[in-house]
MIDOSE-1310 file (N, C-alpha, C; in nm, 2 decimals, decimal comma, always signed):
residues 148
xxxx	-1,50/+0,88/+0,91/-1,37/+0,88/+0,80/-1,25/+0,85/+0,88; -1,19/+0,70/+0,85/-1,04/+0,67/+0,90/-0,95/+0,78/+0,86; -0,87/+0,85/+0,95/-0,78/+0,94/+0,94/-0,63/+0,89/+1,01; -0,51/+0,92/+0,93/-0,41/+0,89/+0,99/-0,30/+1,02/+0,97
xxxx	-0,26/+1,04/+1,06/-0,19/+1,16/+1,10/-0,01/+1,16/+1,13; +0,06/+1,22/+1,09/+0,19/+1,19/+1,17/+0,30/+1,30/+1,08; +0,41/+1,26/+1,10/+0,56/+1,32/+1,03/+0,60/+1,24/+0,98; +0,67/+1,29/+0,90/+0,74/+1,23/+0,79/+0,91/+1,31/+0,74
xxxx	+0,98/+1,24/+0,70/+1,11/+1,31/+0,66/+1,11/+1,31/+0,52; +1,12/+1,48/+0,52/+1,11/+1,50/+0,36/+1,24/+1,44/+0,30; +1,34/+1,40/+0,33/+1,44/+1,35/+0,25/+1,39/+1,20/+0,20; +1,30/+1,13/+0,28/+1,25/+1,00/+0,24/+1,13/+1,00/+0,18
xxxx	+1,06/+1,09/+0,22/+0,90/+1,11/+0,15/+0,80/+1,05/+0,27; +0,67/+1,03/+0,27/+0,60/+1,02/+0,32/+0,54/+0,84/+0,35; +0,57/+0,79/+0,43/+0,59/+0,64/+0,44/+0,46/+0,59/+0,53; +0,37/+0,50/+0,53/+0,29/+0,44/+0,58/+0,27/+0,29/+0,57
xxxx	+0,22/+0,20/+0,68/+0,23/+0,08/+0,67/+0,11/+0,04/+0,60; +0,13/-0,07/+0,51/+0,03/-0,14/+0,44/+0,03/-0,29/+0,46; -0,08/-0,34/+0,48/-0,09/-0,51/+0,45/-0,17/-0,53/+0,32; -0,11/-0,65/+0,27/-0,16/-0,71/+0,14/-0,17/-0,84/+0,17
xxxx	-0,27/-0,90/+0,10/-0,33/-1,00/+0,13/-0,38/-1,09/-0,01; -0,37/-1,21/-0,04/-0,41/-1,27/-0,16/-0,59/-1,21/-0,18; -0,64/-1,20/-0,29/-0,76/-1,16/-0,31/-0,85/-1,25/-0,22; -0,97/-1,18/-0,14/-1,05/-1,28/-0,08/-1,04/-1,31/+0,05
xxxx	-0,89/-1,28/+0,12/-0,86/-1,34/+0,22/-0,88/-1,25/+0,33; -0,89/-1,08/+0,27/-0,92/-0,99/+0,35/-1,05/-0,99/+0,43; -1,05/-0,93/+0,56/-1,16/-0,93/+0,64/-1,28/-0,86/+0,58; -1,40/-0,88/+0,61/-1,51/-0,81/+0,56/-1,61/-0,75/+0,67
xxxx	-1,65/-0,65/+0,69/-1,69/-0,55/+0,59/-1,57/-0,46/+0,58; -1,58/-0,37/+0,49/-1,44/-0,31/+0,45/-1,41/-0,22/+0,55; -1,46/-0,20/+0,66/-1,38/-0,15/+0,79/-1,41/-0,24/+0,90; -1,30/-0,29/+0,93/-1,32/-0,39/+1,04/-1,23/-0,37/+1,16
xxxx	-1,28/-0,37/+1,30/-1,23/-0,30/+1,41/-1,11/-0,41/+1,46; -1,01/-0,36/+1,48/-0,90/-0,45/+1,55/-0,89/-0,44/+1,69; -0,93/-0,58/+1,75/-0,91/-0,53/+1,91/-0,85/-0,68/+1,96; -0,84/-0,69/+2,07/-0,76/-0,83/+2,15/-0,87/-0,95/+2,15
xxxx	-0,99/-0,88/+2,14/-1,10/-1,01/+2,15/-1,14/-1,03/+2,05; -1,09/-1,00/+1,93/-1,12/-1,03/+1,80/-1,02/-1,14/+1,75; -1,04/-1,26/+1,73/-0,91/-1,35/+1,68/-0,87/-1,27/+1,53; -0,77/-1,30/+1,48/-0,71/-1,25/+1,37/-0,77/-1,36/+1,23
xxxx	-0,82/-1,30/+1,09/-0,84/-1,38/+1,01/-0,75/-1,48/+0,96; -0,60/-1,43/+0,97/-0,50/-1,53/+0,94/-0,42/-1,51/+1,05; -0,30/-1,51/+1,05/-0,21/-1,45/+1,16/-0,21/-1,29/+1,10; -0,14/-1,23/+1,19/-0,14/-1,11/+1,18/-0,07/-1,06/+1,06
xxxx	-0,14/-1,01/+0,97/-0,11/-0,98/+0,83/+0,05/-0,89/+0,82; +0,14/-0,96/+0,75/+0,26/-0,86/+0,77/+0,23/-0,74/+0,70; +0,28/-0,63/+0,76/+0,30/-0,49/+0,71/+0,42/-0,45/+0,64; +0,42/-0,37/+0,53/+0,50/-0,33/+0,44/+0,50/-0,18/+0,43
xxxx	+0,62/-0,12/+0,41/+0,63/+0,03/+0,47/+0,59/+0,09/+0,31; +0,53/+0,18/+0,26/+0,46/+0,21/+0,14/+0,48/+0,37/+0,13; +0,53/+0,42/+0,04/+0,57/+0,57/+0,00/+0,43/+0,59/-0,04; +0,41/+0,70/-0,02/+0,28/+0,79/-0,07/+0,35/+0,84/-0,19
xxxx	+0,30/+0,81/-0,32/+0,37/+0,86/-0,42/+0,26/+0,94/-0,53; +0,26/+1,04/-0,53/+0,13/+1,09/-0,62/+0,18/+1,13/-0,75; +0,31/+1,08/-0,78/+0,34/+1,08/-0,93/+0,33/+0,92/-0,99; +0,28/+0,84/-0,90/+0,26/+0,68/-0,94/+0,12/+0,67/-1,00
xxxx	+0,07/+0,63/-1,10/-0,08/+0,62/-1,12/-0,12/+0,50/-1,05; -0,06/+0,39/-1,06/-0,09/+0,25/-1,02/+0,01/+0,22/-0,87; -0,03/+0,16/-0,80/+0,02/+0,11/-0,66/+0,10/+0,00/-0,72; +0,23/-0,01/-0,65/+0,34/-0,09/-0,69/+0,38/-0,16/-0,59
xxxx	+0,43/-0,32/-0,61/+0,52/-0,36/-0,52/+0,64/-0,42/-0,56; +0,73/-0,45/-0,46/+0,87/-0,53/-0,52/+0,82/-0,71/-0,53; +0,91/-0,76/-0,61/+0,91/-0,90/-0,62/+0,91/-0,95/-0,45; +0,97/-0,94/-0,36/+1,01/-0,96/-0,23/+0,87/-0,97/-0,17
xxxx	+0,79/-0,85/-0,18/+0,66/-0,85/-0,14/+0,55/-0,95/-0,19; +0,55/-0,96/-0,33/+0,46/-1,07/-0,38/+0,49/-1,18/-0,32; +0,61/-1,26/-0,31/+0,67/-1,36/-0,25/+0,60/-1,37/-0,13; +0,66/-1,29/-0,05/+0,60/-1,29/+0,09/+0,46/-1,31/+0,15
xxxx	+0,38/-1,23/+0,04/+0,23/-1,27/+0,06/+0,18/-1,38/-0,02; +0,26/-1,40/-0,10/+0,23/-1,55/-0,17/+0,12/-1,52/-0,29; +0,12/-1,40/-0,35/+0,06/-1,39/-0,47/+0,13/-1,41/-0,63; +0,06/-1,45/-0,71/+0,13/-1,47/-0,84/+0,11/-1,35/-0,93
xxxx	+0,18/-1,34/-1,02/+0,16/-1,25/-1,15/+0,04/-1,31/-1,22; -0,07/-1,19/-1,29/-0,18/-1,25/-1,34/-0,16/-1,25/-1,49; -0,06/-1,14/-1,52/-0,02/-1,09/-1,65/+0,12/-1,01/-1,63; +0,11/-0,96/-1,72/+0,24/-0,82/-1,75/+0,19/-0,70/-1,80
xxxx	+0,23/-0,59/-1,81/+0,19/-0,45/-1,84/+0,28/-0,39/-1,82; +0,28/-0,28/-1,92/+0,41/-0,16/-1,96/+0,37/-0,08/-1,83; +0,50/-0,05/-1,80/+0,54/+0,06/-1,65/+0,60/+0,19/-1,73; +0,53/+0,30/-1,76/+0,62/+0,42/-1,80/+0,67/+0,50/-1,68
xxxx	+0,79/+0,53/-1,70/+0,85/+0,59/-1,60/+0,89/+0,74/-1,66; +0,95/+0,81/-1,58/+1,02/+0,92/-1,63/+1,10/+0,93/-1,76; +1,21/+0,82/-1,71/+1,31/+0,80/-1,78/+1,29/+0,69/-1,93; +1,19/+0,60/-1,90/+1,18/+0,50/-1,98/+1,06/+0,39/-1,94
xxxx	+1,06/+0,32/-2,05/+0,90/+0,22/-2,02/+0,94/+0,06/-2,04; +0,92/-0,03/-1,95/+0,98/-0,14/-1,92/+0,80/-0,23/-1,91; +0,83/-0,34/-1,95/+0,73/-0,44/-1,91/+0,73/-0,51/-1,80; +0,63/-0,52/-1,72/+0,66/-0,58/-1,57/+0,53/-0,64/-1,52
xxxx	+0,55/-0,74/-1,42/+0,48/-0,83/-1,38/+0,32/-0,72/-1,33; +0,21/-0,80/-1,33/+0,10/-0,73/-1,27/+0,03/-0,83/-1,17; -0,01/-0,79/-1,07/-0,09/-0,85/-0,97/-0,23/-0,82/-0,94; -0,29/-0,87/-0,85/-0,47/-0,84/-0,80/-0,44/-0,90/-0,64
xxxx	-0,46/-0,79/-0,58/-0,45/-0,83/-0,43/-0,52/-0,74/-0,34; -0,58/-0,78/-0,22/-0,65/-0,70/-0,15/-0,56/-0,61/-0,03; -0,57/-0,48/-0,03/-0,50/-0,38/+0,07/-0,56/-0,34/+0,18; -0,51/-0,33/+0,29/-0,53/-0,34/+0,43/-0,49/-0,19/+0,48
xxxx	-0,54/-0,12/+0,48/-0,48/-0,01/+0,54/-0,51/+0,03/+0,70; -0,41/+0,02/+0,77/-0,45/+0,05/+0,94/-0,48/+0,20/+0,97; -0,58/+0,22/+1,03/-0,60/+0,36/+1,08/-0,62/+0,36/+1,23; -0,55/+0,33/+1,30/-0,53/+0,36/+1,44/-0,60/+0,21/+1,48
xxxx	-0,72/+0,20/+1,53/-0,76/+0,07/+1,60/-0,86/-0,01/+1,49; -0,87/+0,08/+1,36/-0,95/+0,02/+1,25/-0,85/+0,00/+1,11; -0,91/-0,08/+1,06/-0,84/-0,12/+0,93/-0,94/-0,09/+0,82; -0,89/-0,04/+0,71/-0,99/-0,03/+0,60/-0,93/-0,09/+0,48
xxxx	-1,01/-0,19/+0,39/-0,99/-0,27/+0,32/-1,02/-0,22/+0,19; -0,95/-0,26/+0,09/-0,96/-0,22/-0,02/-0,94/-0,36/-0,14; -1,04/-0,40/-0,18/-1,03/-0,52/-0,26/-0,97/-0,50/-0,41; -0,93/-0,63/-0,43/-0,90/-0,61/-0,59/-0,81/-0,53/-0,66
xxxx	-0,74/-0,48/-0,59/-0,63/-0,36/-0,65/-0,54/-0,44/-0,73; -0,53/-0,38/-0,86/-0,41/-0,38/-0,94/-0,27/-0,37/-0,90; -0,18/-0,44/-0,89/-0,03/-0,38/-0,85/+0,07/-0,41/-0,95; +0,15/-0,32/-0,95/+0,26/-0,35/-1,06/+0,39/-0,37/-0,98
xxxx	+0,48/-0,44/-1,06/+0,58/-0,48/-0,97/+0,70/-0,38/-1,03; +0,78/-0,34/-0,92/+0,90/-0,23/-0,95/+1,04/-0,27/-0,86; +1,13/-0,26/-0,88/+1,24/-0,25/-0,82/+1,28/-0,17/-0,75; +1,36/-0,15/-0,63/+1,41/-0,08/-0,54/+1,59/-0,09/-0,54
xxxx	+1,64/+0,01/-0,50/+1,77/-0,02/-0,45/+1,79/-0,08/-0,32; +1,91/-0,15/-0,29/+1,90/-0,22/-0,14/+1,93/-0,09/-0,07; +1,85/-0,10/+0,07/+1,86/-0,03/+0,17/+1,75/+0,09/+0,15; +1,66/+0,08/+0,06/+1,57/+0,15/+0,05/+1,45/+0,17/+0,15
xxxx	+1,40/+0,26/+0,21/+1,33/+0,21/+0,33/+1,15/+0,18/+0,33; +1,14/+0,16/+0,17/+0,99/+0,14/+0,12/+1,01/+0,01/+0,04; +0,90/-0,08/+0,05/+0,86/-0,19/-0,03/+0,75/-0,18/-0,14; +0,67/-0,07/-0,14/+0,54/-0,03/-0,18/+0,55/+0,11/-0,24
xxxx	+0,50/+0,15/-0,35/+0,46/+0,29/-0,38/+0,27/+0,29/-0,38; +0,27/+0,38/-0,31/+0,09/+0,38/-0,31/+0,06/+0,49/-0,40; +0,01/+0,46/-0,48/-0,03/+0,54/-0,60/-0,17/+0,58/-0,59; -0,18/+0,66/-0,71/-0,31/+0,77/-0,71/-0,43/+0,70/-0,72
xxxx	-0,42/+0,56/-0,76/-0,56/+0,45/-0,76/-0,58/+0,44/-0,61; -0,50/+0,44/-0,53/-0,56/+0,42/-0,37/-0,55/+0,56/-0,32; -0,46/+0,65/-0,36/-0,48/+0,79/-0,28/-0,63/+0,88/-0,30; -0,65/+0,85/-0,43/-0,73/+0,91/-0,47/-0,89/+0,91/-0,42
xxxx	-0,91/+0,77/-0,37/-1,02/+0,73/-0,28/-1,03/+0,83/-0,15; -0,91/+0,91/-0,08/-0,94/+0,98/+0,02/-0,89/+1,11/-0,01; -0,82/+1,18/+0,09/-0,77/+1,32/+0,11/-0,65/+1,29/+0,17; -0,53/+1,36/+0,11/-0,39/+1,36/+0,14/-0,35/+1,53/+0,17
xxxx	-0,31/+1,56/+0,31/-0,26/+1,70/+0,32/-0,12/+1,67/+0,36; -0,02/+1,77/+0,32/+0,10/+1,79/+0,38/+0,13/+1,92/+0,40; +0,20/+1,96/+0,49/+0,23/+2,09/+0,55/+0,37/+2,12/+0,54; +0,43/+2,27/+0,56/+0,56/+2,26/+0,56/+0,62/+2,21/+0,70
xxxx	+0,58/+2,19/+0,77/+0,65/+2,14/+0,89/+0,66/+1,99/+0,90; +0,63/+1,93/+0,79/+0,66/+1,78/+0,78/+0,57/+1,70/+0,83; +0,45/+1,75/+0,84/+0,32/+1,65/+0,91/+0,23/+1,63/+0,78; +0,14/+1,54/+0,80/+0,05/+1,49/+0,70/-0,10/+1,41/+0,76
xxxx	-0,19/+1,43/+0,70/-0,30/+1,36/+0,71/-0,35/+1,31/+0,59; -0,38/+1,16/+0,59/-0,43/+1,09/+0,51/-0,56/+1,04/+0,57; -0,70/+1,07/+0,48/-0,84/+1,02/+0,53/-0,89/+0,94/+0,43; -0,94/+0,83/+0,45/-1,02/+0,76/+0,35/-1,19/+0,78/+0,40
């Protein structure tokens, strides 16, 4: 089981790096080793800082992430937050979660668009649709473990 451990800033939250690729571009099988001897599938996929957000039902990305990856909206969907409901773009893409020298691929994940304030240290919200596929633990000393 791939595992990622580390420390996090309690004022920001738990951030991990995630790559997003258009559907069908991600390497197979679901877990592919990363090594210098293995050529990249594309170029090295761009990593985006993702806030692990246990309050988000669906994983979300910013418009900038969608444009950087080259994915277009497939439709629209209502996003319900604690304060309001808005209609937002819906995307489908493959997620690559780096775990040390391994990459775990999740294909065909629905992503909703959200807006962040300038200077926000993350461009994604990793929601329960992804988190619930594994085990997440956090502790009082600001350490975490996320296993898939």
